[in-house]
C-alpha positions in Angstrom: -4.7 61.0 64.4 -5.0 57.5 64.6 -4.6 55.5 61.4 -6.6 52.6 60.8 -4.6 49.6 59.7 -6.2 47.4 57.3 -6.0 43.9 58.3 -5.0 41.3 55.9 -8.0 40.1 54.1 -8.3 36.4 53.2 -7.4 35.9 49.6 -10.2 35.0 47.3 -10.4 31.4 46.4 -10.6 30.7 42.7 -12.7 27.6 42.0 -13.1 25.9 38.7 -16.5 24.3 38.2 -15.6 20.9 36.9 -19.0 19.2 37.1 -20.6 21.3 34.3 -17.6 20.8 32.1 -17.8 17.0 32.6 -21.5 17.0 31.9 -20.9 19.0 28.7 -18.1 16.7 27.5 -20.2 13.6 28.1 -23.1 15.1 26.2 -20.8 15.9 23.3 -19.3 12.4 23.4 -22.8 10.9 23.4 -23.9 13.1 20.4 -20.9 12.2 18.2 -21.2 8.5 19.0 -24.9 8.3 18.2 -24.6 10.4 15.0 -21.6 8.6 13.6 -22.2 6.5 10.5 -19.7 4.1 9.1 -18.6 4.8 5.5 -20.4 2.8 2.9 -19.3 1.7 -0.6 -21.6 4.4 -2.0 -19.7 7.2 -0.3 -17.8 9.3 -2.8 -19.6 7.8 -5.8 -21.0 10.0 -8.5 -24.5 9.4 -10.0 -24.1 10.4 -13.6 -26.9 10.6 -16.0 -26.0 10.9 -19.7 -28.3 12.4 -22.2 -30.6 10.0 -24.1 -30.6 9.5 -27.9 -33.6 11.8 -28.1 -31.6 14.7 -26.5 -28.8 14.2 -28.9 -31.0 14.1 -31.9 -33.3 17.1 -30.9 -33.1 20.3 -32.9 -34.7 22.3 -30.0 -34.1 21.4 -26.4 -37.7 22.5 -25.5 -39.1 19.7 -27.8 -37.0 16.8 -26.3 -38.9 13.7 -25.5 -36.9 11.9 -22.9 -38.8 8.7 -23.2 -38.3 8.3 -26.9 -35.0 6.5 -26.7 -34.6 3.2 -28.7 -33.2 1.4 -25.7 -32.5 2.6 -22.1 -29.3 0.6 -22.0 -28.0 1.7 -25.4 -25.0 4.0 -25.0 -25.1 7.5 -26.5 -22.5 8.0 -29.2 -21.2 11.6 -29.0 -19.4 12.7 -32.1 -15.9 14.1 -31.7 -13.1 15.1 -34.1 -10.4 13.5 -31.9 -10.6 10.2 -29.9 -8.0 9.3 -27.4 -8.0 5.6 -26.7 -6.4 4.5 -23.5 -5.6 0.8 -23.0 -4.7 -1.1 -19.8 -2.9 -4.3 -19.3 -1.8 -6.2 -16.2 1.8 -6.1 -17.2 3.7 -3.1 -18.5 1.3 -0.6 -17.2 2.1 2.5 -15.1 0.7 3.1 -11.6 -2.5 4.5 -13.0 -3.1 1.4 -15.2 -2.1 3.1 -18.5 -0.2 0.9 -20.9 -1.0 2.4 -24.3 -2.4 5.7 -25.5 -3.5 6.3 -29.1 -4.8 9.5 -30.7 -7.4 8.8 -33.4 -8.2 11.6 -35.9 -9.8 11.5 -39.4 -6.2 11.6 -40.8 -5.3 8.4 -38.9 -4.0 7.0 -35.6 -1.0 8.4 -33.8 0.4 6.3 -31.0 1.9 8.1 -28.0 5.0 6.3 -27.0 5.6 5.1 -23.4 6.9 5.6 -20.7 4.2 8.0 -19.6 5.3 10.7 -17.2 3.5 12.0 -14.1 1.4 14.5 -16.0 1.5 12.8 -19.5 3.8 15.4 -21.1 4.0 13.4 -24.3 0.3 13.4 -24.8 0.0 17.1 -23.9 2.7 17.9 -26.5 1.0 15.9 -29.3 -2.4 17.4 -28.5 -0.9 20.9 -28.4 0.4 20.4 -31.9 -3.0 19.2 -33.1 -4.6 22.2 -31.3 -2.4 24.7 -33.1 -3.4 23.4 -36.5 -7.0 22.5 -35.8 -10.2 24.5 -35.2 -10.4 26.0 -31.7 -13.8 24.5 -31.1 -12.7 20.9 -31.8 -13.9 18.2 -29.3 -12.1 15.3 -27.8 -13.6 12.0 -26.8 -11.8 9.8 -24.2 -12.3 6.1 -24.6 -10.6 4.1 -21.8 -10.7 0.4 -21.1 -13.2 -0.8 -18.5 -10.4 -1.6 -16.1 -8.8 1.9 -16.3 -8.4 3.6 -12.9 -10.2 7.0 -12.6 -6.8 8.5 -11.7 -5.6 7.7 -15.2 -8.8 9.2 -16.8 -8.2 12.4 -14.8 -4.6 12.6 -16.0 -5.7 12.2 -19.7 -8.4 14.9 -19.1 -5.7 17.3 -17.6 -3.5 16.7 -20.6 -6.4 17.7 -22.9 -7.1 20.8 -20.9 -3.3 21.8 -20.8 -3.2 21.4 -24.5 -6.0 23.9 -24.9 -9.1 21.7 -25.5 -12.2 22.6 -23.6 -14.8 20.3 -25.1 -14.1 16.8 -23.6 -16.5 14.0 -23.6 -16.4 10.2 -22.9 -17.1 7.1 -24.9 -18.2 3.7 -23.6 -15.2 1.4 -23.1 -14.8 -1.1 -25.9 -14.5 -4.0 -23.5 -17.3 -2.9 -21.2 -19.5 -6.0 -21.8 -16.6 -8.3 -20.9 -15.8 -6.4 -17.7 -17.0 -8.0 -14.4 -19.0 -5.3 -12.6 
């Protein structure tokens, strides 16, 4: 018997289609260039709408007249049992702009001595003492100077939350009319 010898077959050539890949990469590049928008000053800003005087004074939320405010620019004064005043100064302030913190209650004012740590442990400790002796539903109002950095406001809010307070509101800065916008 004669055996057939298989001859050496030519190896299959692997080709990589580069032209479609280049076409797709240029299309993607064109897409990202044409849809890119430069960041604006409004990016990352929050549009906050506070309740009007009519909402605060209403007995029933269904009967609120949103247009019955005395002045559209008049700030709403939310009542709170505890007010935390945060002052800023150019000199003597920490990295967040905080130079002085005062806790105001009906019993009086309690200053929180500096230096203020990273998470404001001094403020958290004083608020925890107040929270132990006070009603669990007490509310806190934070009143910071107009020049206070938001990072400092968030640190004060975190200190309030860590002390056990859940009802936190904000007051208009006392120097808001003097602050350049």
